[in-house]
Backbone as ProteinMPNN parsed JSONL, in Angstrom:
{"seq_chain_A": "MHPVAFRKAIERLCDRLQSARCVGDRRDAVHALKALSKKCELEVGNRIVTLLANIIQGDRTDLELIRLALQTLTNLITNDVDSDEEQLNLSKDITIQFT", "coords_chain_A": {"N_chain_A": [[69.796, 152.098, 123.51], [69.384, 148.804, 122.716], [71.74, 146.03, 122.926], [71.503, 144.106, 120.888], [69.977, 145.5, 118.919], [72.057, 147.777, 118.383], [73.952, 145.761, 117.204], [72.45, 144.977, 114.892], [72.12, 147.439, 113.501], [74.696, 148.125, 113.013], [75.399, 146.093, 111.317], [73.708, 146.597, 109.159], [74.52, 149.092, 108.3], [77.221, 148.411, 107.499], [76.715, 146.722, 105.502], [75.425, 148.535, 103.698], [77.473, 150.296, 103.356], [79.264, 148.723, 101.9], [77.9, 147.894, 99.626], [76.95, 150.386, 98.371], [76.731, 152.667, 95.686], [76.67, 155.26, 95.28], [78.482, 157.992, 96.305], [77.52, 159.608, 98.24], [75.841, 158.048, 99.685], [77.724, 156.323, 100.832], [79.275, 158.05, 102.349], [77.31, 158.785, 104.239], [76.763, 156.292, 105.716], [79.379, 155.81, 106.74], [79.496, 157.971, 108.501], [77.386, 157.483, 110.234], [78.313, 155.078, 111.33], [80.634, 156.14, 112.571], [79.374, 157.578, 114.571], [78.337, 155.547, 116.042], [80.71, 154.34, 116.844], [81.563, 155.547, 119.054], [80.084, 154.606, 121.067], [80.06, 151.825, 121.162], [82.731, 150.571, 120.708], [84.022, 148.157, 120.418], [82.183, 146.342, 119.09], [81.679, 147.74, 116.679], [84.31, 148.084, 115.764], [85.134, 145.432, 115.317], [83.757, 144.782, 113.068], [84.29, 146.643, 111.155], [86.933, 147.683, 110.497], [88.481, 146.756, 108.396], [86.903, 147.489, 106.318], [87.157, 150.285, 106.645], [89.929, 150.59, 106.142], [89.998, 149.904, 103.546], [88.518, 152.07, 102.401], [90.357, 154.156, 102.923], [92.445, 153.387, 101.288], [91.366, 152.902, 98.7], [89.557, 155.149, 98.044], [90.762, 157.494, 97.403], [90.317, 159.97, 96.267], [88.153, 161.167, 97.423], [88.133, 163.192, 99.765], [86.456, 163.954, 101.896], [85.198, 161.635, 102.64], [87.465, 159.977, 103.339], [88.333, 161.515, 105.588], [86.178, 161.076, 107.413], [86.474, 158.263, 107.676], [89.102, 158.139, 108.901], [88.532, 159.637, 111.276], [86.682, 157.728, 112.489], [88.219, 155.488, 112.836], [90.05, 156.678, 114.705], [88.278, 156.93, 116.938], [88.034, 154.423, 117.478], [90.429, 153.473, 118.469], [91.091, 155.004, 120.542], [90.967, 155.353, 123.938], [88.458, 156.681, 125.802], [88.363, 157.665, 128.776], [87.51, 158.825, 132.049], [89.177, 158.684, 134.326], [92.173, 157.495, 135.881], [91.723, 155.175, 137.206], [89.354, 154.069, 136.019], [90.717, 153.566, 133.469], [92.266, 151.464, 134.32], [90.513, 149.598, 134.682], [89.485, 148.655, 132.487], [88.065, 146.141, 130.436], [89.041, 144.968, 128.254], [91.935, 145.788, 126.152], [91.176, 147.964, 123.811], [92.698, 149.438, 122.092], [94.983, 148.002, 121.488], [93.888, 145.773, 120.267], [92.821, 146.815, 117.844], [95.043, 147.777, 116.523]], "CA_chain_A": [[69.65, 151.18, 122.485], [69.783, 147.458, 123.081], [72.929, 145.568, 122.238], [71.12, 143.476, 119.505], [69.768, 146.652, 118.0], [73.247, 148.025, 117.958], [74.581, 144.914, 116.139], [71.632, 144.993, 113.586], [72.303, 148.724, 112.954], [76.105, 148.08, 112.562], [75.311, 145.246, 110.196], [72.94, 147.32, 108.033], [75.395, 150.099, 107.796], [78.257, 147.993, 106.777], [76.079, 146.348, 104.182], [75.222, 149.772, 102.941], [78.776, 150.814, 102.945], [79.806, 147.809, 100.95], [76.972, 147.959, 98.347], [76.502, 151.66, 97.931], [77.494, 153.096, 94.51], [76.664, 156.718, 95.399], [79.338, 158.491, 97.228], [76.76, 160.307, 99.362], [75.342, 157.014, 100.612], [78.929, 155.793, 101.556], [79.586, 159.023, 103.464], [76.274, 158.733, 105.343], [77.059, 155.061, 106.315], [80.499, 155.972, 107.561], [79.16, 158.957, 109.384], [76.554, 156.819, 111.251], [79.199, 154.11, 111.97], [81.45, 156.969, 113.373], [78.736, 158.03, 115.806], [78.243, 154.326, 116.849], [81.915, 153.861, 117.246], [81.882, 156.284, 120.291], [79.315, 154.091, 122.065], [80.297, 150.483, 121.087], [83.82, 150.389, 120.009], [84.32, 146.71, 120.067], [81.26, 145.818, 118.016], [81.946, 148.462, 115.33], [85.724, 147.851, 115.342], [85.199, 143.967, 114.849], [83.143, 144.784, 111.705], [84.607, 147.773, 110.027], [88.373, 148.141, 110.396], [88.975, 146.358, 107.022], [86.267, 148.45, 105.48], [87.712, 151.582, 106.709], [91.205, 150.58, 105.4], [89.711, 149.999, 102.138], [88.21, 153.297, 101.944], [91.585, 154.902, 102.804], [93.246, 152.898, 100.11], [90.578, 153.02, 97.417], [88.766, 156.247, 97.707], [91.702, 158.628, 97.708], [89.925, 161.301, 95.769], [87.123, 161.732, 98.323], [88.754, 163.558, 101.071], [85.562, 163.774, 102.985], [85.106, 160.02, 103.173], [88.633, 159.564, 104.061], [88.353, 162.192, 106.908], [85.323, 160.271, 108.274], [87.105, 156.936, 107.979], [90.154, 158.264, 109.952], [87.959, 159.897, 112.605], [86.113, 156.569, 113.074], [89.38, 154.763, 113.354], [90.495, 157.265, 115.934], [87.305, 156.676, 117.958], [88.149, 152.879, 117.932], [91.689, 153.173, 119.149], [91.215, 155.937, 121.574], [90.185, 155.058, 125.017], [88.056, 157.963, 126.397], [87.945, 157.504, 130.175], [87.572, 159.899, 132.863], [90.158, 158.681, 135.368], [93.233, 156.473, 135.748], [91.039, 153.937, 137.78], [88.624, 153.596, 134.896], [91.569, 153.132, 132.541], [92.898, 150.141, 134.836], [89.309, 148.53, 134.771], [89.021, 148.327, 131.218], [88.173, 144.599, 130.515], [89.871, 144.647, 127.036], [92.481, 146.983, 125.537], [90.778, 147.948, 122.457], [93.69, 150.037, 121.283], [95.871, 146.875, 121.087], [93.076, 144.856, 119.32], [92.658, 147.292, 116.577], [96.2, 148.391, 115.846]], "C_chain_A": [[70.201, 149.827, 123.076], [70.901, 146.895, 122.319], [72.548, 144.809, 120.84], [70.755, 144.543, 118.683], [70.98, 147.322, 117.449], [73.982, 147.236, 116.89], [73.818, 145.038, 114.864], [72.128, 146.324, 112.817], [73.726, 148.66, 112.358], [76.035, 147.277, 111.265], [74.816, 145.941, 109.004], [73.878, 148.332, 107.42], [76.644, 149.626, 107.105], [77.931, 147.413, 105.51], [75.98, 147.473, 103.249], [76.593, 150.39, 102.364], [79.424, 149.949, 101.776], [79.082, 147.918, 99.606], [76.649, 149.276, 97.669], [77.277, 152.165, 96.704], [77.55, 154.584, 94.644], [77.586, 157.093, 96.463], [78.736, 159.052, 98.486], [76.281, 159.215, 100.4], [76.5, 156.401, 101.483], [79.235, 156.68, 102.714], [78.609, 159.009, 104.588], [76.589, 157.401, 106.187], [78.335, 155.263, 107.249], [80.308, 156.975, 108.704], [78.33, 158.355, 110.524], [77.438, 155.821, 112.029], [80.181, 154.958, 112.923], [80.799, 157.257, 114.718], [78.593, 156.642, 116.575], [79.512, 153.896, 117.402], [82.288, 154.401, 118.63], [81.109, 155.46, 121.406], [79.618, 152.576, 122.246], [81.392, 150.192, 120.241], [84.138, 149.014, 119.562], [83.43, 146.064, 118.994], [81.432, 146.533, 116.591], [83.259, 148.105, 114.932], [85.819, 146.353, 114.771], [84.725, 143.941, 113.347], [83.823, 145.554, 110.689], [85.963, 148.147, 109.754], [88.802, 147.801, 108.914], [88.242, 147.258, 106.193], [86.768, 149.823, 105.413], [89.157, 151.665, 105.923], [91.07, 150.643, 103.916], [89.266, 151.258, 101.562], [89.464, 154.329, 101.868], [92.471, 154.666, 101.622], [92.645, 153.198, 98.821], [89.874, 154.234, 97.009], [89.603, 157.643, 97.913], [91.284, 160.03, 97.169], [88.89, 161.976, 96.64], [87.628, 161.94, 99.596], [87.796, 163.48, 102.228], [85.281, 162.469, 103.644], [86.199, 159.566, 103.891], [88.861, 160.182, 105.561], [87.463, 161.378, 107.872], [85.894, 158.91, 108.707], [88.211, 157.065, 109.098], [89.611, 158.57, 111.169], [87.275, 158.658, 113.204], [87.161, 155.693, 113.578], [89.927, 155.354, 114.709], [89.559, 156.958, 117.087], [87.597, 155.272, 118.385], [89.381, 152.696, 118.644], [91.933, 154.038, 120.311], [90.436, 155.639, 122.796], [89.773, 156.459, 125.736], [87.541, 157.631, 127.685], [88.164, 158.571, 131.003], [88.705, 159.91, 133.908], [91.044, 157.487, 135.142], [92.519, 155.146, 136.234], [90.228, 153.293, 136.651], [89.665, 152.874, 133.819], [92.173, 151.639, 133.075], [91.788, 149.194, 134.814], [88.786, 148.226, 133.493], [89.157, 146.694, 130.959], [89.131, 144.163, 129.288], [90.672, 145.93, 126.554], [92.175, 147.086, 124.093], [91.798, 148.578, 121.625], [94.632, 148.996, 120.777], [95.118, 146.06, 120.047], [92.895, 145.357, 118.125], [93.726, 148.021, 115.874], [97.134, 147.299, 115.436]], "O_chain_A": [[71.221, 149.737, 123.759], [71.05, 147.223, 121.142], [73.244, 144.931, 119.833], [71.286, 144.518, 117.572], [71.07, 147.487, 116.232], [74.522, 147.752, 115.911], [74.435, 145.194, 113.811], [72.491, 146.266, 111.642], [73.909, 149.135, 111.237], [76.545, 147.714, 110.234], [75.43, 145.891, 107.938], [74.019, 148.425, 106.201], [77.132, 150.314, 106.209], [78.67, 147.525, 104.532], [76.414, 147.377, 102.101], [76.766, 150.848, 101.235], [80.028, 150.473, 100.841], [79.725, 148.027, 98.562], [76.143, 149.303, 96.547], [78.503, 152.063, 96.743], [78.497, 155.161, 94.109], [77.479, 156.509, 97.542], [79.29, 159.003, 99.584], [76.293, 159.364, 101.622], [76.312, 156.029, 102.642], [79.429, 156.247, 103.85], [78.975, 159.192, 105.749], [76.655, 157.541, 107.408], [78.295, 154.895, 108.423], [80.912, 156.823, 109.766], [78.562, 158.697, 111.684], [77.325, 155.726, 113.251], [80.5, 154.464, 114.004], [81.413, 157.22, 115.784], [78.754, 156.683, 117.794], [79.504, 153.134, 118.369], [83.16, 153.86, 119.309], [81.449, 155.604, 122.58], [79.458, 152.067, 123.355], [81.202, 149.641, 119.157], [84.49, 148.781, 118.406], [83.902, 145.338, 118.119], [81.324, 145.919, 115.529], [83.417, 147.802, 113.749], [86.555, 146.125, 113.812], [85.237, 143.185, 112.521], [83.925, 145.18, 109.521], [86.188, 148.908, 108.812], [89.472, 148.629, 108.298], [88.878, 147.85, 105.321], [86.824, 150.466, 104.364], [89.472, 152.622, 105.216], [91.823, 151.271, 103.171], [89.549, 151.561, 100.403], [89.588, 155.162, 100.969], [93.119, 155.549, 101.06], [93.31, 153.699, 97.914], [89.584, 154.428, 95.829], [89.165, 158.651, 98.469], [91.814, 161.072, 97.558], [88.749, 163.198, 96.617], [87.611, 161.068, 100.465], [88.132, 163.056, 103.334], [85.16, 162.251, 104.849], [86.075, 158.878, 104.904], [89.398, 159.583, 106.493], [87.884, 161.028, 108.974], [85.819, 158.485, 109.86], [88.269, 156.285, 110.049], [90.013, 157.967, 112.165], [87.298, 158.553, 114.431], [87.03, 155.166, 114.683], [90.207, 154.636, 115.669], [90.061, 156.734, 118.188], [87.426, 154.944, 119.559], [89.435, 151.764, 119.446], [92.911, 153.835, 121.03], [89.21, 155.673, 122.692], [90.622, 157.235, 126.174], [86.354, 157.32, 127.788], [89.079, 159.327, 130.678], [89.15, 160.975, 134.333], [90.745, 156.595, 134.347], [92.761, 154.095, 135.64], [90.397, 152.108, 136.362], [89.434, 151.745, 133.387], [92.5, 150.778, 132.259], [92.054, 147.997, 134.921], [87.736, 147.595, 133.37], [90.184, 146.073, 131.233], [89.862, 143.174, 129.341], [90.112, 147.026, 126.559], [92.781, 146.429, 123.247], [91.805, 148.279, 120.431], [95.067, 149.126, 119.633], [95.699, 145.697, 119.025], [92.782, 144.555, 117.198], [93.532, 148.729, 114.886], [98.18, 147.571, 114.847]]}, "name": "protein", "num_of_chains": 1, "seq": "MHPVAFRKAIERLCDRLQSARCVGDRRDAVHALKALSKKCELEVGNRIVTLLANIIQGDRTDLELIRLALQTLTNLITNDVDSDEEQLNLSKDITIQFT"}
């Protein structure tokens, strides 16, 4: 997927997450953002950290939604690299940016 397409998808999902009244729609949006967070941490993280924090604080009775939000945050702050050399070559330390 092209970077512009990723950004548009992230934007649509964030809008859906903010405007959805149905819990199922909110779960679906977070689930899709979770999947995208593995491929483009910076783009997703810049847009949704506050939204995920709001879910954790405001949707306390929906454990599935909270679980998805926490898993997405974990994806954003966990660098999944195969070697120490790749770790050293990271252009930005995403862990620091989102914590």
